[in-house]
Structure formats: C-alpha cells, structure tokens
N, C-alpha and C positions, 0 to 999 in steps of 0.2 A: 076219296072219291072226285072224280073229275066234273067240274061243271059244267052244267048243260051246252051253255054256250060255247065251252071250250072242245067240249068233244064233238058239236057240231061243225066247228072249224076244222077241227081235224078230220070229221069226216068229209068234208068238201074236198080238204087237200088231197086226200088219196084218190076220192073220185077226179080230181082235176090230175093227179099225177097216172091216173089209170087211162086216161083220154088221152093226156099227152102221150104214151107209150103205144098206144093203137096208131096215135097219127103217125107216130115215127115209123112204124111198122108199114103203114100207107106209104110215107117218104120212101122208106129203103125199098118197098115192091116197085114202085113206080119210077123212083130214082134211076135204079140199076139197070132197068130196061131202056131206058130213054139215053141214058149216058150211051150204052152199048150200042145203040143205034145210031146216035152220033158219033160213033167212033172214039169217046174218052174214056172208055174202059177197056180193059185189055185182060184176057186169062191171067191166073196167078203167076206172078213174077217175083224175085227176089227186090228189097227195097235197094235202088241205086244208090250207089255212091254219090255224094254230095259233088265232088269233080266232075262227076257225066250228066249232072242234071241239066236240062235247058231252060226250064222255069219254075219258079217258086212263089207261093203264095204265102204271106205272114199275114196271118190275122189277130187283131188285138181289138175287140170292140168294147173296153172299158172306156168308161167315163172319167176317169180320173187323171188328171196332168201325171202324179209319182209314179204311176203304175207305166206308163209310157216310159217316164226318165229310165226307170229301171230296166229297160227292155234295150237301151241304146247300146250296150255292149254286145248283147247277142246280135244285134243288126250288124255290127263292126265285124263280127267274128264270122258271121254267116256270109257277108260278102268276101272276106279273105279267102275263106274254104270254098267258094263259089264264085270265082272272078269270072266264069264263062256264062253265068246263069242270068235270065231277065228275072229281075225281083218286083215284086207287085206287093204293096203295102197294105192291106185294108181295115182303115181305122174310123172312128167316128169321130164327127164333125167337131167334138171338144178338144180333141188333140191334133186339130187339122194344123194351126199355127206352129206347133213343132215339128211336125212330121212333114211338112212341105219342103223344109229345105234339109232332110234327110239324105246325104250324100251316096248314102248305102242301097237306095232305092231307085229303081227306073224308073217307078209309076207310084203316085197314091191313089187309091182309091177309096171316096167317102160311103159309108155307110150309116144311114142314121136307126138308131135303134128303137125308136118309137117306143118312148118309156109310158107313155099317159094315151088318155084318152078312150074312147068306144073302141072296143074290137080290136085293140091293140097287136093281141097274139097274130091275127088274121092279117092285119096291115103289117106286122113283122114279116111275115111270110111272103107275104105279096112285095115287099120290099127290096129281101135277099132274093126273091126270084127276078124281079125287074134287072137288080144290079147285076145279077149274076148273067143275065142273059145280055144285057148292053157293053157290060165290061170285061167279063170274066171267061166267058165260054171261049171265045176266040182265042185266048191266051192259051188254052191245052195244056195246062200246068200239069206238070210231071208230079211236084211235090208241093203239098199245102200243111203248113206248120201251125200251131197255136200253142204259142210259149206262155201259158197259163194254168196255174195249180189252183182248184176249187171248184164248188160246182155253185157258186153264186152267179145269176143270171141262167143257170140251168143251159139245156141245149141249145139256146138261141144264141151261145158264143160259137160253138161248133157246127150249125146249121149252114151260115155262108161257106164254111171250108167244103162240105158235103156238095154244096150245089154251084161251088165252082168248078163241078168236073173233074179235080185232081184226080189223077191215079192212085197217089198216097197220100193218107191224110193221118200226120203224126200229133198227138198230144197227150198228156199226164191223165191216166184214168181216173174217173170220178170215184172209184173203189177206194183209192187210196186219198182222196182226196177230201173226202165228204165228211171231213172232221164234225160238223154241226149234228152229223146222224140223223140227215133229212133223207127221206126216201130216193133213192136212185132213179135219175129223171131219163135214162137211157142215152147218155150222150156218147158212151164208148161203142154204140153200133155205128154212129156216124162217122168213127175212124176206123183206117185199117190197122195202126198200131198205136194201143193204148199204153203208155208207158208206166209201170208198177212202181212207184217210190214213194213210201209211206215216211221216209226219214224226214226231220224238220231242219232245214236249211234255208238260208237268204232267198230272195228271192232270184237276184241277181245269178248266184250259183244255179240254181234251179233253171232257168233259162237256159244257161249255159251248158247242162247237163244234156239237153236236147239236142243240142249241135254235137255232142258226145256220143250219144246214141246214135247218130246218125253216122257217127265214123270221123266226125270231124276233131279238130284240136281247136285248144284255145290259147291264146298268147297273152292277150290281154283284157282285163275286166273292169277297166275303169269307167266310170261315166262319161255322157258326152252331152253337149248341147251346141246347134248350130246358130249362130246368130250372124245376122248379119251388118254392114259400116251401118246403114242404117239404124240398125236397133241400138247399136251402141252410140249413135249421136242422138238419139233420142232422150236415152238415158244420162248422157252427158248434159245435155241441155236442159232437162228437169232438173238436175242437180244444180244447175246454175240458177233458175229462178227460184230453187229454196234458198239461195247464198252459201251453199257448200263449196268451200275452198280447194285447191288441187292437196291432196295428202290428209284431211279433214279425215281423220276414223268416225268410222259410220257403224252400225250393230245394227241388226235389221230383224224386227220383231215379227215372226210368221205367227198372224191371229186367224186365218184362215180356218176353218173346219167343216169337213163335208158334213160330220155328225155331230151334236151339239156335245156331246161326252166327250169328245175331245177338246173343248174349248176351256182352258185355265180362266181363272178370275181376274178380272180388270185391275183389281187392286192389286194384286200381284204383281202384274206387267208394269204397274205405275211404280212400286218400291224397286223391282230390279231395275228399271230406266233409268232413275233418278240418281242411284247408288252409283251404275254404273258409267252413268254422262260425269258424276261427281269425281270418280276415281280416273276415268280414262279420257277424260275432256272429248267422247263421243257422243255424236248426234245418233237418234234411232231413228230408223226408217220402218214404219209402220206397213207391212206387207199383205195384202188379202185382195179380192176381187168385188167385186159391186155388191155381193150381199153383205160384205164385213164394212163397208161406208159406216152407219152407224157404229158397230161395235168400234172402229177406230175414232171415230170421233168422240166416244169419251175418252179414250186412253189421250188422244192429241190434248184435250181439254185436261187430262189432269197431269200430264207431263209437261206442257206449256212450250217454251221456246226451243227445247232439245230434240221435240219431235217434229215430223212431219208424214204425212200419208198419203201412201200411192195406190190404195186401194180402190180399183176400179177406177184408175186414171191411165195407167200407161197399157201396152199390149202385153202379153206373156211372155213375147222375147224382149221387149225392154226393160221390164220388171227383171228377167234376167242378167240381163247386161248390167242394171243397177246392182245387183247383188254382188257381180263382180269387184264393185267397188268396196264392199264391206268385210272387215274384220271379222266376222262372228255372226250367226244365224241362232236366234234363240224362240224356240216355239214349238207349235205343235207337229205332230206328225200328218204333214200335209203335204200339196206337189210342189212348194215353195221349199220346204226344207229338203227335199229331192233335188227341185233347182240348184240351190244353195250347193251343195253336194257335188252337183255335176260341174259347176264352176270352181270348185275348190276351196270353198268356205268351209271354216272349222263351224260344227252344231252342238248346240244344246238341246236335246229334244225332253221337251215337257209331256210326257206319255201320259194317257187315261188307263195303260194296262197295268193291272197289278204285278209285283213282282213274282207272288205266285201263281200268278194266271196260268190258262192253257198255252204253250207256244205254239200252237195251231189256229189262234185268233189272228182275224184280218188286222187286230191293234197290236199284236207281237212284233217286239223290237227284233226277236231274232230273225222274224221273215220280211220286215219291212223297215227296219232301222236304217241310217244314216249310214251312206256305202262310201269307202275311199277315202275318208277326211278323220282328221281327229275329232272326237265326238265324246260325248257326255249324255247318257240317258239319265233322266230321272225318271223314277216310277211311285207309282202308289206303294207303299209296302205291303197292302193286304186289299182285297175287295171289300168295300163296304156292302152290309146288308141292302137290300136282298141278293147282290151280284154274289157269284161263284166263280167260275172259270175265266170270266173276263167282266169288263164294265158293261152291263146290260140296261142300260137305261136311256131316253131320250133328250138328256140335259146335264150340264156339268156334275159329276157326283163324285167317283174314286179319286180323279184328278186332284179334286180342292184338298186332298192331303198332302200337295207338295207345297213347299215352303219357299217364300222368297228368299230366304238365306241360301238355301240349298242351291237354289240357280244361280244365285249371284256367285259362290263359290266356286260352280263349275265354268261360270264364264270367266270367273278371274283367272283359274288355272288354264284354259285355252287361248285367252289373250296373252297369255305368258309366254305362250308358245310362238306366237305370231310375231 
C-alpha cells in the first residue's frame, strides 16, 4: 500500500502534468494563429529536402558538455547535406565555450533554461519568448531540429523550437523515448514530425538517424572539437609550469561527476595512479571543474608528486587541448570522457551502470559510452539493493563494486596499443 506522502506527491505530479497539457493546448491555439498572421505558417506541404532548405535551427538545451560533444558529428553532416542553408545553433550558456568555435553554424544563440528560483516555469516561458522575438523570428526558419532522445526536461526542450516560428519542427517522439514510464508531457504536440524509434543505439547514431529521416546521407561519424591556438598555448604553458617535459607520458583521471552515484572511490584512483606511474613512468592529470577541487585535493595528496590537478584551473577548451597530450583517459562517464574521445585519446570508463541494468538508462554505455576510440568499459556486475534497473541513489553505490585491479588491467591493455 503506498505511503500517504508518496501518494500526495504522485497526485501533485499528475495535477502538474494536467496543468502543463492545458497550457500547451493554449500555446498551440494562440501560437498557430499568431504565426499565421506573421506569415510564418503555411498550408500543409511536404517536408522539404535538406538541399532545398534556406534556414535551419538546431536546438540543444542540455547543460551537459558530453551531450554536446556527441552531437558534433550531426552538426558536421548537417552542414555537408545543406551547404546552402543558414544554420543557427541554439544552446545553453553551459556549452557556449565549445559551441562558439563550431565551424558548421552561422550563428550561435544562447538561451538560459532558468533551472532554479521562484516561478521558474513562467520565467522559462518569458525567456523563450524574449529570445524568439529578438533573435529567431526574423530568420523565418524553414526547419527546426531537436537531436535529443528522452523526456528529461519535458517540453521545455521543444518549446523554443515551436516559438522559433519554424515551418517544420522535427525530433524524436516522447512515446518511444519515455523509458522511465512517466506521464507523457505532450512535447510531440509541438513538433510537426515526431520520429518513432524505440530501438537502443548510441546517441551519436541516433542523432545521425535524424538526418537520414530528412533524406540526408552520413559519410563520417567521428567526434570533433574546435580548439584555437590560444587554447593550445594555454595548455602547453600550464604543463610547463607543472614541470612536464616534452614527450613525458600523461594519464588523465576524469574525476568529475554530475551525479554522485557516478563517482568512484578515492582510494581506488590512488591505487590505480600509483601502479600506472610505476609501470609506465606516467604522471597523472586530475581533470574536473570547480566542484571537484576538494576531491582533486584528496587524490593529489594521496598520489603525491606524480599527480597534478587542473580542476577549475583551465578553461574547458584549454583542458581539452591538454587532453590531447595524454595517452589515456581513466574515469567516470562525464564531459571530460567525451572530450578525450573527441581528441582521439583511448578511454577506460568506470561506469556506475550495472551490466544487468536497463539499456534505456541515462547512464547506459550502450547509449553514452566512449565513441570512436579504443576503449574498455568497466561496470558493476549487478545492482546493489535497493537498486534494480540502474543505480538509483544520490551517492556512490553500485560503482563501488569495481576493483582497482580491473581498472589497472584495462589501462595496461590500452596503453599497450598506443
């Protein structure tokens, strides 16, 4: 029998879902009339070919670095299929540093999702309308694309595409991507074409399938990063300050974790770093953001002179430039792992997702594993109670089953390939 508090939360959630659907119906009723008056909507017509489209909006409003990196093959192949089109990339400030150097977009527009504070849903609506009026309506987009599979974030990921005024809005249906079995939020209503595809595949492949749906072709699925000479120089200067000589082997430890359940234990990292430094004469680079400074300090203290930290020290692109100097990445499923793969560094992923876990999970390597480089993925053999289909805690839990010896063996194997 459900607990009263749980039943109350579920009831409030259902009320919120219902209210959201009413709001969406109002948005559609008003929006369609508004856009017809502005001349941005036309009578029903077939989806245009990519080579005939004049303007395209690509929306990706996640806060996670790795998700943006996994979208880079999509952006390159979109430009190759539509060389004549004006392409606007709509992203959040969290990934702006990477997006700003993208050679495949003509314009970068930033949209703050407003994730905290009072009345955040209303403030999100207002922000979307403001950015649409100031930056998007004048482009008169033929096509808006949402390369994202999943219902996390609800309709707030689709709403900016709708209010852009684009004639055609294409994305993946929430009906197939709703693997968490939450009530459907109605985001399909805001699309003109909701692609049905329930199969499990890597996100890189899925995003490229969006191009294939539009009649495009794919020639290359490799990841990309766009770095400047200044980024490279900043990384080299930092390494010089750490006393790293030219050709000295470096191994990167990716210690960041958006969710604490993805964080491996510090004594494990210390044991692995100590062994690899002795075997391979390597120094250890501790990668993370400002939030990982304290964790990095614990590891640096345990590893001693063989390690140094860049947590919160270098810019995102400079950290990626530094990764190019590394022979191997070892660590969590985080943005740094995908940065490493994008610059061609082999990866040992220490995953929190059990081998027997659901392949639909946000943590599943089948969807978000390292792409395009030699890699070894280490997963817990099974979920620890009370977890079932995935690690479902807010602290390190299932991942603690992974032993240092397994990480060292995987690292030795990959280092033997480089």
